[in-house]
N, C-alpha and C positions, 0 to 999 in steps of 0.2 A: 180411786184417787189418781189425779194426773201426775205424771212425772215429766218434768221439763229437763231436756238434756241439751246443754250448750255445745253443739258440735259444728260450729261454723268456722273454727280456726284453721289457719294455714299450715301449721306444723313446720315452720321454717327451720327448726333445729333438727328435723328428721331427714336431712340430706335431700337427695333427689326425689324422694317420695312426695314432697310438698308440691312439686311442679306438675304431677300427673294425677294424684288422688288427694282428697281431703284427709286431714289428720285422722278423722273418725274411721276411715277405711284402712288405715295402716294395720297390718295383720299381726296377730299373735297366734301361733299354732294353726295357721291357715284360715283364721277367721278375723274379721275386723275387730279392733278394740271396742267399737260401738256394740257389736254383737255380744261381746263378753259382758258389757255393762247391762244390756237388756236382760241377759240371762241371770245376772246377779239380782236384779230387781224382781224379775218374775219368779225367782226361787222363793222370794218372801211374799208372793201374792200380789205384786204390783205389775200390771201389764198394759196400762193405758198411757202411752208415751206421746209427748210433743217434742219433735226434733227441731231445734233452732238451727236452720241451715244457713250457710254463708258461702265460703270458698268452695267452688266445685260441688255445690249442694245437690245438683241434679244427679251426680254420680251416686250419692247416698241413696236417693230414691230408686235409681236404676238397680242398685245392688239388691234391695229388698223386693222390688218387683220381679226380678229374675229368679231369686232364690225362693220366693213364695209360691211360684207357679201361676201367678196372676196373669191373665191374658186380656187384651183389649186396649184400644188406643187411648181411652180416657185415663188410664193409670199412669201415663208418662208425661202428662202436661199439667198445667194449672197448679203448680206447687204453691201451697200456702193460701189458696182460695178457700173461704169458709164453706163453699158448696162442693168442694171436690178434692180435699187433701187427704182423706182418710183411707188407709189400706189395712185390712186385717190379714195378717200373714196366714197363709193356707197350709204351710208345711208343718204338720204336727211334730213335736208337741209344743209349738210356739204360738199360743193364743194371744198374740200381741195386737193391740190397735195402735197404729202409727199415724200421727199427724205430721206432715212435712210442711214446715213453715219457713218460707224464705225471709230471713230476718236481716238480710243485707251483707255485703261483702266485708265491710269494715266496722260494723256495729259493735259496740262494747258489750260486756257481759250483762250489765243491768238493762241496757237498751234492748237486748235480745229478749229478755224476760218480759219487759214492758210490751213488746210487739206481739206477744202471744197471749196477752191478757184476754182477748176475745174468746179464746178457746177454753178458758177456765171459769167455770161457774160455781165450783165448790168453795167452801170456806177455807180449805187447806189444800196445799199442793207441795210436791217435792221438787227439788232442783239439784242437778249435779253437772259436773263438767264431763266432756266427752273423752277424757283421757285418764281417769282415775279408777283404780281397781282396789278392792278391799274385801275382807271377810266380815265387814260390819253387819251387825244384826239390825236391819232396817226397820223391823217391827218395834224393836226396843227403842230405836231413835224416835219413831213416831210417838210411842207411848210417853217418852221423856218430854217431847214437845207439848203434848196435850196436858201433861201433869203441871208444867210450870206456867203455861198460859201466856207466854210472851209472843211477840210478833214473829220472830225468826229464831230457828235453832240452826247452828252451824256445828258440824262435826270437827272436833279438835283432835289432832294426831300428833304424836311425838316421835318422828322418824329418826333414823340414824343419820349422823353427820356423814357427808360424802368424803370427809377427810379424817386423817389421824389427828388427834389433839394432844399437845404437849404442855407440860408445865415447865417453864424456863425461868431459872433464877437470874439475878442481876449479873452474875459472873458467867452466864452462858450455860451453866450445868442444867441438863434436863433431868428433872426429878420424877417425872412420870410420863408415860406414853400410852395412850389408849387408841387403838385402831377403830375408827368409825363408831364412836360411842353414840348413845342416844342424845339428841339435842336437849339442852336445858330449858327449852320453851315449847309451848304448844303452837301449832300452826293450823291454818285453814285446810281441812282435809277434803272439802268440796262436796259433802253430802248434807244437803239442807232440807229443812221443812219450813214452809212459809205459811203464815196466815194471809188471807186475801188482802187485808188492809196494808200489807207490805207494798202493794202497787202504788200507794200514795207517796212512797219514798222514791219512786223510780220515774224517770222519763226516758225518752228514746236515745238520749246521749249519755246515760248513766254508766259509770264503771261500778259494778256492784260492790267491789272490794274497797272502794274509796268512800265517797260521801254517804251512800245509802247505809252501809254497815256501820260506818263511824257515827252517823246520826242515830241509828237504832241503839248502838252501844251506849251513847251518851244519854239516851232517854231511858235506859234500863230495859230495853225491849229486845235484846239479843242475848241468847243463852248458848252455852257450849255443851255438847254431848261428847264426853271424852271416850275415844276409841283407842284401846291399847293393843289391839291385834294388828293383823297385817294391813298395810296400806302402801300403795305405790302409784306414782304419777308417771305416765309415759310422755315425758317432755322432750327427750333427746333420743338420738339413734342408740346410744349406749343403754338407755332405759329400755328401749324396745328389744335389744339383744338380751338383756337380763330377764325380761318377762318371757321371752320365747324359750330361753334355757329352762326356766322354771316349768313352763308348760310341757316341754319335751321330756323333762325328767320325771314327770308325774307328780310334781310337788308345787302345784299352783294353788296357793291358799284361797284365792278369790273364787275358785270353782265350787261354790257352795251348792250349786244345783245337783251335784252328785252325792250329797251327804244324806 
């Protein structure tokens, strides 16, 4: 099964990193966040990836070319061409197939998925963002998707609030204080399963999280898989620091490939 990874973002909230490397190559524990995502999926048996490249996308390909041991001039050109984008990583134990698809500098999320439609022949495929880490059971996610039979499954997560929450009475008295409690709502955790007919809801200008998902929800074709375990999004420099600290302390919950 194909796994589409949206890794064309600029990472503008990650300080100076965004100017020199794409967000997907920002490191956690000495490895790009994208590497961690590939390891998560392959730990569950999914190793056939389509990388939707954008900002500094050539550097993503160069990283995998260099670390795989691949040699030859044909492997550093023609990103995204149907006859020449595939690289099988040669460094065991990473039996990944990577398709490098140039989906544009400023293309929105739904547009990036639409642009890789030509690489997907199966009736189902997975999609995720290039900055989210989790201990989610991806096989269970797929089984849930097949059970309900709807067009798209989105993973719902219930993360902690980044702030302390108070109950304040009219006279100003604080009657309760909770430091970073769980949010009272479910949010998009970014691990999707799509049926192929989802492409009918997309065009090359689509923002996945707006009209396409809103339309599917309105038609009763969007289901949520609730994940109550670990989930984190590397959106800011502070997020990157926190994930590095988890890795260095030996308590990285997303490191499911060592279990």
